[in-house]
DSSP file (Angstrom, degrees, kcal/mol; ACC not computed):
  #  RESIDUE AA STRUCTURE BP1 BP2  ACC     N-H-->O    O-->H-N    N-H-->O    O-->H-N    TCO  KAPPA ALPHA  PHI   PSI    X-CA   Y-CA   Z-CA
    1    1 A M     >        0   0    0      0, 0.0     4,-2.3     0, 0.0     5,-0.2   0.000 360.0 360.0 360.0 -41.9   89.9  170.1   70.6
    2    2 A M  H  >  +     0   0    0      1,-0.2     4,-2.7     2,-0.2     5,-0.2   0.871 360.0  53.0 -64.7 -35.2   89.6  166.4   70.8
    3    3 A M  H  > S+     0   0    0      2,-0.2     4,-2.4     1,-0.2    -1,-0.2   0.897 108.6  49.9 -66.0 -38.8   90.4  166.1   67.1
    4    4 A A  H  > S+     0   0    0      2,-0.2     4,-2.1     1,-0.2    -2,-0.2   0.909 112.4  46.8 -66.3 -41.4   93.5  168.1   67.5
    5    5 A V  H  X S+     0   0    0     -4,-2.3     4,-2.5     2,-0.2    -2,-0.2   0.926 112.9  49.9 -64.5 -43.9   94.6  166.0   70.5
    6    6 A A  H  X S+     0   0    0     -4,-2.7     4,-2.7     1,-0.2    -2,-0.2   0.881 108.7  52.9 -62.5 -37.7   93.9  162.8   68.5
    7    7 A L  H  X S+     0   0    0     -4,-2.4     4,-2.2     2,-0.2    -1,-0.2   0.921 110.2  47.2 -64.0 -42.9   95.8  164.2   65.5
    8    8 A L  H  X S+     0   0    0     -4,-2.1     4,-2.2     2,-0.2    -2,-0.2   0.912 113.5  47.9 -65.4 -41.5   98.9  164.8   67.7
    9    9 A V  H  X S+     0   0    0     -4,-2.5     4,-1.7     1,-0.2    -2,-0.2   0.923 112.3  49.6 -64.5 -42.9   98.6  161.3   69.3
   10   10 A R  H  < S+     0   0    0     -4,-2.7    -2,-0.2     1,-0.2    -1,-0.2   0.879 114.2  44.9 -64.6 -37.2   98.2  159.7   65.9
   11   11 A R  H  < S+     0   0    0     -4,-2.2    64,-2.3    -5,-0.2    65,-1.9   0.861 123.4  33.0 -73.6 -35.3  101.3  161.6   64.5
   12   12 A Y  H  < S+     0   0    0     -4,-2.2     2,-0.4    62,-0.3    -2,-0.2   0.481 112.5  58.7-105.6  -2.8  103.6  161.0   67.4
   13   13 A Y     <  +     0   0    0     -4,-1.7     2,-0.4    -5,-0.2    -1,-0.1  -0.988  44.8 170.9-135.7 131.0  102.5  157.6   68.8
   14   14 A V    >>  -     0   0    0     -2,-0.4     4,-2.6    -3,-0.0     3,-2.1  -0.983  40.2-116.1-132.8 122.0  102.4  154.1   67.2
   15   15 A R  T 34 S+     0   0    0     -2,-0.4    -2,-0.0     1,-0.3     0, 0.0  -0.327  99.7  10.3 -59.2 131.0  101.7  151.1   69.5
   16   16 A G  T 34 S+     0   0    0      2,-0.3    -1,-0.3     1,-0.1     0, 0.0   0.273 127.8  60.0  84.9 -11.4  104.7  148.8   69.6
   17   17 A V  T <4 S+     0   0    0     -3,-2.1    -2,-0.2     2,-0.1    -1,-0.1   0.753  82.0  78.9-112.3 -45.6  106.9  151.2   67.7
   18   18 A T  S  < S-     0   0    0     -4,-2.6    -2,-0.3     1,-0.1    -1,-0.1  -0.511  84.4-118.7 -71.9 127.1  107.1  154.4   69.9
   19   19 A P     >  -     0   0    0      0, 0.0     4,-1.8     0, 0.0     3,-0.4  -0.294  21.2-116.8 -62.7 151.8  109.5  154.0   72.8
   20   20 A R  H  > S+     0   0    0      1,-0.2     4,-2.4     2,-0.2     5,-0.2   0.862 114.3  56.9 -59.4 -37.7  108.0  154.3   76.3
   21   21 A E  H  > S+     0   0    0      1,-0.2     4,-1.9     2,-0.2    -1,-0.2   0.872 107.0  48.7 -64.6 -35.5  110.0  157.4   77.0
   22   22 A N  H  > S+     0   0    0     -3,-0.4     4,-2.5     2,-0.2    -1,-0.2   0.852 109.0  53.5 -71.0 -33.9  108.7  159.2   73.9
   23   23 A L  H  X S+     0   0    0     -4,-1.8     4,-2.5     2,-0.2    -2,-0.2   0.922 109.5  48.1 -63.9 -43.1  105.1  158.2   75.0
   24   24 A L  H  X S+     0   0    0     -4,-2.4     4,-2.4     2,-0.2    -2,-0.2   0.888 111.3  50.4 -64.8 -38.6  105.7  159.8   78.4
   25   25 A K  H  X S+     0   0    0     -4,-1.9     4,-2.9     2,-0.2     5,-0.2   0.918 110.0  50.7 -63.4 -42.9  107.1  162.9   76.7
   26   26 A L  H  X S+     0   0    0     -4,-2.5     4,-2.6     1,-0.2    -2,-0.2   0.930 111.4  47.1 -60.6 -46.3  104.1  163.1   74.5
   27   27 A V  H  X S+     0   0    0     -4,-2.5     4,-2.5     2,-0.2    -1,-0.2   0.914 113.2  49.3 -62.7 -42.2  101.7  162.8   77.4
   28   28 A A  H  X S+     0   0    0     -4,-2.4     4,-2.3     2,-0.2    -2,-0.2   0.927 112.4  46.9 -63.6 -44.7  103.6  165.4   79.4
   29   29 A F  H  X S+     0   0    0     -4,-2.9     4,-2.5     2,-0.2    -2,-0.2   0.912 112.9  49.5 -64.2 -41.7  103.6  167.9   76.5
   30   30 A L  H  X S+     0   0    0     -4,-2.6     4,-2.8    -5,-0.2     5,-0.2   0.912 110.8  49.8 -63.7 -41.8   99.9  167.3   75.8
   31   31 A L  H  X S+     0   0    0     -4,-2.5     4,-2.8     1,-0.2     5,-0.3   0.897 111.7  48.9 -63.5 -39.2   99.1  167.9   79.5
   32   32 A L  H  X S+     0   0    0     -4,-2.3     4,-2.4     2,-0.2     5,-0.2   0.909 112.3  48.0 -66.1 -41.4  101.2  171.1   79.5
   33   33 A I  H  X S+     0   0    0     -4,-2.5     4,-1.9     2,-0.2    -2,-0.2   0.944 116.8  42.3 -63.5 -47.7   99.4  172.4   76.3
   34   34 A I  H  X S+     0   0    0     -4,-2.8     4,-2.2     2,-0.2    -2,-0.2   0.928 116.9  46.2 -67.2 -45.2   96.0  171.6   77.7
   35   35 A S  H  X S+     0   0    0     -4,-2.8     4,-2.1    -5,-0.2    -1,-0.2   0.887 112.8  49.1 -69.0 -37.0   96.6  172.9   81.2
   36   36 A S  H  X S+     0   0    0     -4,-2.4     4,-2.3    -5,-0.3    -1,-0.2   0.878 110.4  52.0 -68.9 -34.4   98.3  176.1   80.0
   37   37 A S  H  X S+     0   0    0     -4,-1.9     4,-2.1    -5,-0.2    -2,-0.2   0.899 110.3  48.2 -64.4 -39.9   95.3  176.7   77.6
   38   38 A M  H  X S+     0   0    0     -4,-2.2     4,-2.8     2,-0.2    -2,-0.2   0.860 109.8  53.5 -67.3 -34.4   93.0  176.2   80.6
   39   39 A G  H  X S+     0   0    0     -4,-2.1     4,-2.6     2,-0.2    -2,-0.2   0.894 106.6  51.4 -65.5 -40.2   95.2  178.6   82.6
   40   40 A I  H  X S+     0   0    0     -4,-2.3     4,-2.1     2,-0.2    -2,-0.2   0.935 112.7  46.4 -60.4 -45.9   94.9  181.2   79.8
   41   41 A L  H  X S+     0   0    0     -4,-2.1     4,-2.4     2,-0.2    -2,-0.2   0.932 112.0  50.3 -61.9 -46.7   91.1  180.8   79.9
   42   42 A A  H  X S+     0   0    0     -4,-2.8     4,-2.4     1,-0.2     5,-0.2   0.903 111.7  47.8 -61.7 -41.4   90.9  181.0   83.7
   43   43 A Y  H  X S+     0   0    0     -4,-2.6     4,-2.7     1,-0.2    -1,-0.2   0.890 110.4  52.5 -67.5 -36.9   93.0  184.1   83.8
   44   44 A W  H  < S+     0   0    0     -4,-2.1    -2,-0.2    -5,-0.2    -1,-0.2   0.908 112.8  44.9 -62.6 -42.2   90.8  185.7   81.0
   45   45 A V  H  < S+     0   0    0     -4,-2.4    -2,-0.2     1,-0.2    -1,-0.2   0.906 119.7  39.9 -70.0 -41.8   87.7  185.0   83.0
   46   46 A M  H  < S+     0   0    0     -4,-2.4    -2,-0.2     1,-0.2    -1,-0.2   0.855 135.1  12.9 -78.5 -35.0   89.0  186.2   86.4
   47   47 A N    ><  +     0   0    0     -4,-2.7     3,-1.3    -5,-0.2    -1,-0.2  -0.598  63.1 171.4-144.7  77.3   90.9  189.2   85.2
   48   48 A P  T 3  S+     0   0    0      0, 0.0    -1,-0.1     0, 0.0    -4,-0.1   0.715  82.4  47.7 -66.1 -20.4   90.1  190.3   81.6
   49   49 A N  T 3  S+     0   0    0     -5,-0.0     2,-0.1     2,-0.0    -5,-0.1   0.511  96.4  90.5 -97.4  -4.2   92.1  193.5   81.8
   50   50 A G    <   -     0   0    0     -3,-1.3    -3,-0.1    -7,-0.2    -7,-0.0  -0.314  47.4-173.0 -87.2 172.2   95.2  192.1   83.3
   51   51 A W     >  +     0   0    0     -2,-0.1     4,-0.9     2,-0.0     3,-0.5   0.462  63.6  88.1-138.6 -13.0   98.3  190.8   81.6
   52   52 A I  T >4 S+     0   0    0      1,-0.2     3,-0.8     2,-0.2     4,-0.4   0.889  87.5  55.0 -64.1 -40.1  100.5  189.2   84.3
   53   53 A G  T >> S+     0   0    0      1,-0.3     4,-2.4     2,-0.2     3,-1.0   0.829 102.5  57.6 -62.2 -31.5   98.9  185.8   84.1
   54   54 A Y  H 3> S+     0   0    0     -3,-0.5     4,-1.6     1,-0.2    -1,-0.3   0.780  94.0  66.0 -70.6 -25.6   99.5  185.6   80.4
   55   55 A T  H << S+     0   0    0     -4,-0.9    -1,-0.2    -3,-0.8    -2,-0.2   0.667 113.1  34.1 -69.9 -13.8  103.3  186.1   81.0
   56   56 A I  H <> S+     0   0    0     -3,-1.0     4,-1.3    -4,-0.4    -2,-0.2   0.814 122.2  41.5-101.2 -48.5  103.2  182.7   82.7
   57   57 A T  H  X S+     0   0    0     -4,-2.4     4,-2.2     2,-0.2    -3,-0.2   0.889 111.6  51.5 -75.1 -40.5  100.6  180.7   80.8
   58   58 A V  H  X S+     0   0    0     -4,-1.6     4,-2.7    -5,-0.2    -1,-0.2   0.925 110.0  48.8 -66.6 -44.0  101.4  181.7   77.2
   59   59 A P  H  > S+     0   0    0      0, 0.0     4,-3.1     0, 0.0     5,-0.2   0.865 109.7  53.5 -63.2 -32.6  105.1  180.8   77.5
   60   60 A I  H  X S+     0   0    0     -4,-1.3     4,-2.3     2,-0.2    -2,-0.2   0.938 111.2  45.9 -64.3 -44.1  104.2  177.4   79.0
   61   61 A W  H  X S+     0   0    0     -4,-2.2     4,-2.2     2,-0.2     5,-0.2   0.940 115.5  46.8 -60.4 -46.8  102.0  176.8   76.0
   62   62 A F  H  X S+     0   0    0     -4,-2.7     4,-2.7     1,-0.2    -2,-0.2   0.920 113.8  46.7 -63.0 -45.7  104.7  177.9   73.6
   63   63 A L  H  X S+     0   0    0     -4,-3.1     4,-2.8     2,-0.2    -1,-0.2   0.859 111.0  52.2 -68.3 -34.7  107.5  175.9   75.2
   64   64 A A  H  X S+     0   0    0     -4,-2.3     4,-2.0    -5,-0.2    -1,-0.2   0.911 113.0  44.6 -66.2 -41.3  105.3  172.8   75.4
   65   65 A T  H  X S+     0   0    0     -4,-2.2     4,-1.9     2,-0.2    -2,-0.2   0.912 114.8  48.6 -68.4 -42.0  104.5  173.0   71.7
   66   66 A L  H  X S+     0   0    0     -4,-2.7     4,-2.0     1,-0.2     5,-0.2   0.911 110.4  52.1 -62.7 -42.3  108.2  173.8   70.9
   67   67 A G  H  X S+     0   0    0     -4,-2.8     4,-3.0     1,-0.2     5,-0.3   0.888 107.7  52.0 -61.5 -39.1  109.3  170.9   73.0
   68   68 A M  H  X S+     0   0    0     -4,-2.0     4,-0.9     1,-0.2    -1,-0.2   0.899 112.2  45.7 -63.5 -39.5  106.9  168.6   71.2
   69   69 A S  H  < S+     0   0    0     -4,-1.9    -2,-0.2     1,-0.1    -1,-0.2   0.808 122.3  35.9 -74.9 -27.8  108.4  169.7   67.8
   70   70 A L  H  < S+     0   0    0     -4,-2.0    -2,-0.2    -5,-0.1    -3,-0.2   0.857 122.8  36.8 -92.4 -38.3  112.0  169.4   69.0
   71   71 A F  H  < S+     0   0    0     -4,-3.0     2,-0.4    -5,-0.2    -3,-0.2   0.496 109.2  61.7-100.4  -4.7  112.1  166.4   71.3
   72   72 A L     <  -     0   0    0     -4,-0.9     2,-0.4    -5,-0.3   -60,-0.0  -0.960  67.4-145.5-122.6 141.4  109.6  164.1   69.6
   73   73 A T        -     0   0    0     -2,-0.4     2,-0.3   -61,-0.1    -3,-0.1  -0.839  29.7-109.0-101.5 142.6  109.8  162.6   66.1
   74   74 A Q        -     0   0    0     -2,-0.4   -62,-0.3     1,-0.2     3,-0.1  -0.541  24.3-164.8 -70.7 127.5  106.7  162.0   64.1
   75   75 A Q  S    S+     0   0    0    -64,-2.3     2,-0.4    -2,-0.3   -63,-0.2   0.752  77.5  38.6 -84.6 -26.7  105.9  158.3   63.9
   76   76 A R        -     0   0    0    -65,-1.9    -1,-0.2   -66,-0.0   -63,-0.0  -0.992  64.8-173.3-127.0 129.3  103.4  158.7   61.1
   77   77 A V        -     0   0    0     -2,-0.4     5,-0.0    -3,-0.1   -66,-0.0  -0.986  33.4-112.3-118.6 129.5  103.8  161.1   58.2
   78   78 A P        -     0   0    0      0, 0.0     4,-0.1     0, 0.0    -2,-0.0  -0.305  19.1-152.6 -63.6 142.5  100.8  161.5   55.8
   79   79 A R  S    S+     0   0    0      2,-0.2     3,-0.1     0, 0.0     0, 0.0   0.917  84.7   9.6 -81.1 -45.9  101.5  160.2   52.3
   80   80 A V  S    S-     0   0    0      1,-0.4     2,-0.4     0, 0.0     0, 0.0   0.889 131.1  -3.1-103.0 -59.3   99.1  162.3   50.3
   81   81 A W        +     0   0    0      3,-0.0    -1,-0.4     2,-0.0     2,-0.3  -0.996  64.1 158.5-141.5 142.8   97.6  165.1   52.4
   82   82 A G        -     0   0    0     -2,-0.4    -5,-0.0    -4,-0.1     0, 0.0  -0.961  49.5 -72.1-154.3 170.3   97.9  166.0   56.1
   83   83 A V        -     0   0    0     -2,-0.3     3,-0.4     1,-0.1     2,-0.1  -0.507  54.2-132.4 -67.1 129.3   97.5  168.9   58.5
   84   84 A P  S    S+     0   0    0      0, 0.0     5,-0.3     0, 0.0    -1,-0.1  -0.334  78.4  28.3 -79.5 166.6  100.3  171.4   57.9
   85   85 A L  S >> S-     0   0    0      1,-0.2     4,-2.4     3,-0.1     3,-0.7   0.824  87.9-150.6  56.0  40.1  102.5  172.9   60.7
   86   86 A V  T 34 S+     0   0    0     -3,-0.4    -1,-0.2     1,-0.3   -78,-0.0  -0.678  73.2  15.6 -76.7 131.8  102.2  170.0   63.1
   87   87 A P  T 3> S+     0   0    0      0, 0.0     4,-2.1     0, 0.0    -1,-0.3  -0.960 123.4  59.1 -96.7   5.2  102.3  170.4   66.2
   88   88 A W  H <> S+     0   0    0     -3,-0.7     4,-2.4     2,-0.2    -2,-0.2   0.937 106.4  45.0 -65.9 -48.5  101.8  174.2   66.0
   89   89 A L  H  X S+     0   0    0     -4,-2.4     4,-2.1    -5,-0.3    -1,-0.2   0.930 116.1  45.0 -65.5 -46.3   98.4  174.2   64.3
   90   90 A P  H  > S+     0   0    0      0, 0.0     4,-2.2     0, 0.0    -1,-0.2   0.891 113.4  51.7 -63.7 -36.4   96.8  171.5   66.4
   91   91 A S  H  X S+     0   0    0     -4,-2.1     4,-2.1     2,-0.2    -2,-0.2   0.905 110.5  47.8 -65.5 -40.3   98.2  173.0   69.6
   92   92 A M  H  X S+     0   0    0     -4,-2.4     4,-2.7     1,-0.2     5,-0.2   0.873 109.5  54.3 -66.1 -36.6   96.7  176.4   68.6
   93   93 A S  H  X S+     0   0    0     -4,-2.1     4,-2.6     2,-0.2     5,-0.2   0.897 106.8  51.1 -63.1 -40.6   93.5  174.6   67.9
   94   94 A I  H  X S+     0   0    0     -4,-2.2     4,-2.3     2,-0.2     5,-0.2   0.945 112.4  46.1 -60.5 -48.6   93.5  173.1   71.4
   95   95 A A  H  X S+     0   0    0     -4,-2.1     4,-2.1     1,-0.2    -2,-0.2   0.921 115.0  45.9 -62.9 -44.9   94.1  176.6   73.0
   96   96 A I  H  X S+     0   0    0     -4,-2.7     4,-2.6     1,-0.2    -1,-0.2   0.910 113.3  49.0 -66.8 -42.0   91.4  178.3   70.9
   97   97 A N  H  X S+     0   0    0     -4,-2.6     4,-2.7     2,-0.2    -1,-0.2   0.889 110.8  49.6 -68.0 -38.1   88.8  175.6   71.4
   98   98 A I  H  X S+     0   0    0     -4,-2.3     4,-2.1    -5,-0.2    -1,-0.2   0.922 111.8  50.0 -63.6 -42.1   89.3  175.5   75.2
   99   99 A F  H  X S+     0   0    0     -4,-2.1     4,-0.7    -5,-0.2    -2,-0.2   0.924 112.7  46.2 -61.1 -44.3   89.0  179.3   75.2
  100  100 A L  H >< S+     0   0    0     -4,-2.6     3,-0.7     1,-0.2     4,-0.3   0.891 110.9  52.0 -67.2 -39.4   85.8  179.1   73.2
  101  101 A M  H >< S+     0   0    0     -4,-2.7     3,-1.2     1,-0.2    -1,-0.2   0.868 105.9  56.1 -64.3 -34.5   84.3  176.4   75.4
  102  102 A G  H 3< S+     0   0    0     -4,-2.1    -1,-0.2     1,-0.2    -2,-0.2   0.706 100.2  58.9 -70.3 -18.7   85.0  178.5   78.4
  103  103 A S  T << S+     0   0    0     -4,-0.7    -1,-0.2    -3,-0.7    -2,-0.2   0.494  87.8  96.2 -88.8  -2.3   83.0  181.3   77.0
  104  104 A L  S <  S-     0   0    0     -3,-1.2     2,-0.1    -4,-0.3    -3,-0.0  -0.534  73.6-124.0 -83.9 153.4   79.9  179.2   76.8
  105  105 A D    >>  -     0   0    0     -2,-0.2     4,-1.0     1,-0.1     3,-0.9  -0.412  30.7 -99.0 -89.8 173.8   77.2  179.2   79.5
  106  106 A S  H 3> S+     0   0    0      1,-0.3     4,-2.0     2,-0.2     5,-0.1   0.797 117.9  64.4 -66.3 -28.8   76.0  176.1   81.4
  107  107 A S  H 3> S+     0   0    0      1,-0.2     4,-2.5     2,-0.2    -1,-0.3   0.841  98.2  55.9 -65.2 -30.5   72.9  175.8   79.2
  108  108 A A  H <> S+     0   0    0     -3,-0.9     4,-2.2     2,-0.2    -1,-0.2   0.898 108.5  46.8 -66.7 -39.4   75.0  175.1   76.2
  109  109 A F  H  X S+     0   0    0     -4,-1.0     4,-2.4     2,-0.2    -2,-0.2   0.850 110.6  53.1 -70.4 -33.3   76.7  172.2   78.0
  110  110 A T  H  X S+     0   0    0     -4,-2.0     4,-2.4     2,-0.2    -2,-0.2   0.935 110.4  46.5 -64.6 -46.3   73.3  170.9   79.1
  111  111 A R  H  X S+     0   0    0     -4,-2.5     4,-2.6     1,-0.2     5,-0.2   0.901 112.2  51.5 -62.0 -40.3   72.1  170.9   75.5
  112  112 A F  H  X S+     0   0    0     -4,-2.2     4,-2.7     2,-0.2    -2,-0.2   0.919 110.1  48.9 -62.0 -43.7   75.3  169.2   74.4
  113  113 A G  H  X S+     0   0    0     -4,-2.4     4,-2.4     2,-0.2    -2,-0.2   0.907 112.7  47.0 -63.3 -42.7   74.9  166.5   77.0
  114  114 A V  H  X S+     0   0    0     -4,-2.4     4,-2.5     2,-0.2    -2,-0.2   0.930 114.1  47.5 -64.9 -45.3   71.3  165.9   76.0
  115  115 A C  H  X S+     0   0    0     -4,-2.6     4,-2.3     2,-0.2    -2,-0.2   0.911 112.8  48.7 -62.9 -42.9   72.1  165.8   72.3
  116  116 A T  H  X S+     0   0    0     -4,-2.7     4,-2.3    -5,-0.2    -1,-0.2   0.914 111.0  50.8 -63.5 -42.7   75.1  163.4   73.0
  117  117 A G  H  X S+     0   0    0     -4,-2.4     4,-2.3     2,-0.2    -2,-0.2   0.917 110.9  48.2 -61.1 -44.1   72.9  161.2   75.1
  118  118 A L  H  X S+     0   0    0     -4,-2.5     4,-2.5     1,-0.2    -1,-0.2   0.906 111.9  49.3 -63.2 -41.5   70.2  161.0   72.4
  119  119 A M  H  X S+     0   0    0     -4,-2.3     4,-2.6     2,-0.2    -1,-0.2   0.879 110.4  50.6 -66.6 -37.1   72.8  160.2   69.7
  120  120 A L  H  X S+     0   0    0     -4,-2.3     4,-2.7     2,-0.2    -2,-0.2   0.904 110.4  49.5 -66.8 -40.7   74.3  157.5   71.8
  121  121 A I  H  X S+     0   0    0     -4,-2.3     4,-2.1     2,-0.2     5,-0.2   0.938 112.6  47.9 -61.7 -46.2   70.9  155.9   72.4
  122  122 A Y  H  X>S+     0   0    0     -4,-2.5     4,-2.5     1,-0.2     5,-1.4   0.925 112.3  49.6 -59.0 -45.2   70.2  156.0   68.7
  123  123 A Y  I  <>S+     0   0    0     -4,-2.6     5,-3.5     3,-0.2     6,-0.3   0.920 112.3  46.3 -62.7 -44.8   73.6  154.5   67.9
  124  124 A F  I  <5S+     0   0    0     -4,-2.7    -1,-0.2     1,-0.2    -2,-0.2   0.845 119.8  39.2 -70.0 -32.4   73.3  151.6   70.4
  125  125 A F  I  <5S+     0   0    0     -4,-2.1    -2,-0.2    -5,-0.2    -1,-0.2   0.777 139.1   1.1 -88.8 -26.7   69.7  150.7   69.3
  126  126 A F  I  X5S+     0   0    0     -4,-2.5     4,-2.4    -5,-0.2    -3,-0.2   0.700 124.8  52.0-125.3 -53.6   70.0  151.3   65.5
  127  127 A G  I  ><S+     0   0    0     -5,-1.4     4,-2.4     1,-0.2     5,-0.2   0.871 107.7  51.8 -62.8 -41.0   73.5  152.3   64.3
  128  128 A L  H  ><S+     0   0    0     -5,-3.5     4,-2.1    -6,-0.2    -1,-0.2   0.919 114.0  43.6 -63.7 -44.1   75.5  149.5   66.0
  129  129 A H  H  > S+     0   0    0     -6,-0.3     4,-2.8     2,-0.2    -2,-0.2   0.884 113.0  51.8 -69.3 -38.4   73.3  146.8   64.6
  130  130 A A  H  X S+     0   0    0     -4,-2.4     4,-2.1     2,-0.2    -2,-0.2   0.902 111.7  46.8 -64.5 -40.4   73.1  148.4   61.1
  131  131 A T  H  X S+     0   0    0     -4,-2.4     4,-2.1    -5,-0.2    -2,-0.2   0.897 113.2  49.0 -68.3 -39.5   76.9  148.6   61.0
  132  132 A Y  H  X S+     0   0    0     -4,-2.1     4,-1.3    -5,-0.2    -2,-0.2   0.922 111.8  48.6 -64.1 -45.2   77.3  145.0   62.2
  133  133 A D  H  < S+     0   0    0     -4,-2.8     3,-0.2     1,-0.2    -2,-0.2   0.904 112.7  47.5 -63.9 -41.4   74.8  143.7   59.6
  134  134 A V  H >< S+     0   0    0     -4,-2.1     3,-1.2     1,-0.2    -1,-0.2   0.879 108.9  54.9 -67.2 -37.4   76.5  145.6   56.8
  135  135 A A  H 3< S+     0   0    0     -4,-2.1    -1,-0.2     1,-0.3    -2,-0.2   0.790 109.4  47.6 -67.7 -26.4   79.9  144.3   57.9
  136  136 A H  T 3<        0   0    0     -4,-1.3    -1,-0.3    -3,-0.2    -2,-0.2   0.258 360.0 360.0-101.0  13.5   78.8  140.7   57.8
  137  137 A Q    <         0   0    0     -3,-1.2    -1,-0.2    -4,-0.1    -2,-0.1   0.437 360.0 360.0 -92.8 360.0   77.1  140.8   54.3
């Protein structure tokens, strides 16, 4: 999900080039996409056999993605290869990943936190110095 958000930010925002109003539109569209995806997940968890909640959350997701494609211009276009169907594919990736994360139990997040903590400790004690040393050779 974070990669999809980063891809959208990279495509639609360039520091010093993108007007402030377009930056605010991008943030608003991203917040709508993420929050509507979370709404879809919440409704699925609370009422898996219902459909009324989807008539609100899915159109918000769709309109936010459509708004991003219509009201924002891409500031960076890949030269050789890039993700196709931007912003639709990354937006769908955000929704699917939020849905999948919501279906995990708390022990999966605990394992993720422990693994992330161990990797950060490793990076700060070894990886950071190794990268610094290589960069200065």
